[in-house]
N, C-alpha and C positions, 0 to 999 in steps of 0.2 A: 394168167394173172398179171396185172400191170406191175412194173418194177417198184413203183412207189408203194403199192399195196404189199408187196412181198417184203419191202424194207420195214414196214410197220410190224408185220407179223414176225420177222426175224428179230427185230428189236425187242419186242415183248418176250418171245420165247427165250432169248439169250439172257435178258435182264432178270427174268423171273425163274429161269431154270426148269421151266415145265409149261404145260398148257392145260391147266385145270379150269374150273368154273370162273374163277376171278380173272384169269387171263383171257377167257372168252369174252367176259364183260368189257375188259380193257380194250380189247381189239375192236369190239362193236363201238364203244365210246370214241376210239381213235378215228374209225372210219366215218363216224358221224360228225367229227370235227372237219373232215375233209370233203364230205359229200352230203347230198340230200338222202332222205331215208331209202328210197328205192335203190339208188346207186350204192349206198352203204351196205344194204342187204346183199346186193350182187357181189360186192367186194368181199364181204364176210363169207358168203357161201364159197366163193372160189378159193379163198385163203384156207379155209377149213378142209375143203376137198383136197387142196394141194398138200397140206399137212398130213392128212390121212393117207394119201398116196405114198408120201415119203416114208411113212412108217408101216406100210403094207397093211393098213387097217381101213380100207376104203368102206368096208361094211359098217364102221362106226359112224359115218357121216349120217346126219339126220336133218333132212331139208326143213321140216316144219319146226323143229326146235331151234334150228339156226335163225330162221326168219322171225319167229315169235320173240326170241330173246332180243334180236335187233330192235323189234318194235318196242318191247319193254323198256330197253335202254333209252330208245329215242323219246318215248313219252316222259320218262323220269328226267331226261336231259332238258326237254322243253319246259317242264314244270319246276324242277329243282336242280338246274345245271350248276356247273362249276368250271372254272378255267383249268383245273387240274384233276386228274382221275381220282387220286386219293381223296380230295375234297369232295368230289362227286359221290364217292362211296360213303363217306361220312354223312352226307345229306340223304342218301338213299340206301341204307343198310339192308333193306328188305330184298334188294337185288341179289345179295349174296346167298339167299335161301333158294337153293335149286328146286325146291318143291313149289315155288311161286307159280311156275307154268301150270302146275296141276289145278290151279284155281280156274283155269280156262279150258283145259283139256282133260278128259277122262283117261285113265290108265289104258283102257281098252283101245281107244283111238290113238293116243300118243305112242303106245308100244307096238302098234301095228305096222305092217310093211308099207301100206299106203302112205301114212304120214312120214315115214322115213324117206321114202322115195320122192314124194312131191308135196308141195305146200297143201295143207289141209286146214280148213277153218275150224276154229274152236267148237266144241260140242257142249260145253257146259255154260259158258258166257262169252260175250264178245271181248276181244282184247281192248284195252283202253284206247280211246280215240286220240289221235294226234291233233294238235292245234292247227 
């Protein structure tokens, strides 16, 4: 993981005192301020894997969820962006709904080992398109 990516992760976890869903969104939003979508996805995946390793929870990392959420944040940012994360969430409150991803993925697919280990395309409907 690049040091600047680690700095972003550390800043969010220290400022927020944890790393729940909102912090995942903030990390994705932050990386999207720095990088294009593919590079932001890579940075996000590396950061979450790193954090999981630090806490002895490597099995919690989920490749498909990580990359799908980056995509969802990116689409919302392109359509209804904001200069600050809190303003972004005010414009896009649906992102706070953890179940949003279930509109695109069935539980069977998303809860399976294959989707956890490697990117898996949605089985219910396509993710929204980027501009």
